N, C-alpha and C positions, 0 to 999 in steps of 0.2 A: 504494500500500500504506500502510495506516495503522499508525504505530508505537505500540506500547504504552508508556505513560509508565513511566519507570524509577523505582525507589525512591530516595529522597534519600540513604540510607545507601550504596547502591551507587554513586551519583554522587559522593559524598564520597570513596570509596575509589578512584575513577578508572575504574571499570568500567562496562559497559553491561548486564551480565547477572548473575544470582545465581551462575553458574558461576565468575565471576571472584572473587567473595567466597569461595566454597568453596575455590578454588585458593589464595587468600591464607591462609586458615585452615590448610589442609593444609601449605603451605610453612612457615608460622610454627611449626607443631607439629614438623615435621622439623628446623628450625633449633634449636629449644629442646632437642630430643632429642640432637642432635649436640653442642651446647655442653655439655650435661650429661655426655656420655660423654668429652669431652676437657677437663674442667674442671681437671685437673692441670696443663695447660699455662698456664692463666690465673692460678694461685695465685701463682707468683713475680712475675708482672707486677703483680698487685694489691698484693703486699707492697711492691714498689718504689714504686708509685704512692702508696700510703697513707703511705709514709715521706717522700716528697718534697712531697706536696700541702699539709700543714698549714703548714710554714714559708713556702711560696710564698704561700698565702692571707694569712698573717700579714704578710708583707712588702708585699703589695698594700694591705692595710688601713692599715698604718703610712704608706705612701706617700701615700695619699689623705687621711689625717688631717693630715700635716705639710706637704703641698704648698702650701697657702695661706700658712702661716707662712714657709716658705722663700722664696716669691715676695715676700712683704712685706719680709723681711730683705734680699734682693737689691736690691729697688727702693730701699730706704732707704740701703743702702751706696753705690749708684750715684749717688744724689742728693748725697751728701756728698763724692763724688769718690774714694772708696775702692773698691778692687776686692778681691774675695775671693781 
């Protein structure tokens, strides 16, 4: 039996037929619909996330900015025989 070549888009999504892609589209639409109906559950979670995330990102940026300087100071203090 000769197999029909599959579409590259269908192969990209991991399926072998267009029914697979149609099923993915339908399941995605159902998931979006359900998330829209229960969005009140996610509102407090997003509020907590957006209040914690900016200081965390700021701390990470400050860490990466000052990390070489702290390493240099530690190396210099250990060369002179002092410890912090």
